[in-house]
N, C-alpha and C positions, 0 to 999 in steps of 0.2 A: 693505466690507470683505467678501470672496469668503470664502463657505463654502468649509471644509477638508475635507467629508465628511461621512457620517451616524454618530453614534455611536453603535457596537454591530453596524455593519455590513460588520465587517473581515473576509475569511477566510470558510468556506465554512458554510450553517448546519448541518449537517450535523455538525459537527468539534467547535462549539464552543470553540474555541483547544489543539484537540491540536495541540502544538508537532511541524515539520515536523522530520526526524531522517533524511533519504535523500536527500539531492542525485545529479543528475544525475549518471551516474558510477562512483554508489556498488556493488560489488559485495553482491548479497543470494542467501542460500539459500533454493531453493525448496521448500514446504512439503507439495507435492503428489507424488500418482507418476505424472505424465505424462511423463518421461524426461528432464526437467529436472534438474542438480544446483546447478549456481550459474548465474545469469542476473545482466547489468547493467543498470540502470538508464539507458537513453537518454532520457526527453522524462517529464514529467506535464501529464496530460490536463485541461485545465480550468484552469489555472495560470497568473496573470499578474506579474512580477516587474519589477522596476526594471530599467533596459538593462544588460545586463552581470553581472547577478546571477542565479547557477543557479537551476532552479525546486528545490522540494526537496518529497518527497512524505511524508505522513504517515500511518496506521493508515485503512484505507478508501477512500486513493486507487488510480485507475486508473492506472497506468502502462505507457508500452511498456519492454518490456525485450528483450533479447539474448542468447539462450544461450550460455552460455561454457564449460559441463560440462554432460556428460548422454552421450544415447545418439547414435550417429551421426546416424541422423534428425533429432533434435531441436537439435542444434548448427549456430549461426550462424544458426539463425533469428530472426526477430522479430515477438514476439508480443502479445499484453497482458498483463497481471497486477495486482491487488490485492493492496495490502500488508495484510496480518492481524497483524505484529508489525513494532514497533521498541525500539529501545535507550534511545533518551533517553526521558528521563519527560517523562509529559505528563498534567496534572491533568484531572479528569475535573468533572462538573456538580456532583457529593455532594460536592466539596472533597479526596478520595481521589487519590493520585498512582500512577500503574502505569507499569511501565514489565518490557521481557522480556527475556529471556538471549541473545536475537540479531534479526537481522532476517530476516523470510521475509516472502515471496511466494506466494500462487496463482495460475497459469498460468489466464488464462478466453480465451473466444470472444470473437469481437468483439460477441456477442449479449449476455454476461455468463455464460454457463455456464460450469462448470467444467471441464478439460481431463480432468482425473485423476478419480479415484473414490472415492479417499479423503485428509483430509489430517491429517498429521504433527504434533503441538505443537498447543499451544492457538490461541488463532484469538481476536481482541480485539473487545469487545464493539462496539464502533464499527462495526468492519467487519461483521461477524454482522447489524447492523441493518440497514447499509445492502445488503448482498448475501445475501438470503435463502436463495439457491441453494448459497454457500458455507457459511452457519450450519447447514443441511440436512445436509453432509459434514462439520463439523466434529465431532470428539471432547470437546472443551473448551470453551467459550467461557469467558472471564475478563472 
């Protein structure tokens, strides 16, 4: 009988059980002052799914976004972003469940540097651990 996979190897190691709550096509608020207000998720970098299943992003994931509302210079640009908040509840390693009031993304450069100089609202601890530059700009880390 063939092995069906390694137990415990499902998912990415830094996210231990974070339920993905943002599928491709979702409209998300932009939490920084880069000029974008609302963005649409076009893709999730590093995700693999079953055939015809939409990739989904969770807190801390790097996503490709298109700016839908914002300054005229930012609109219709395709950029990268990091998910810092999601409304879908997810369980942390210590057993607590957490969810936020909204979904939010921070626009970053291809090297991972935030484009804005401040981040509005709280940032999830999972995103702050993976992206230290975002953690430095965050006012609240939950």
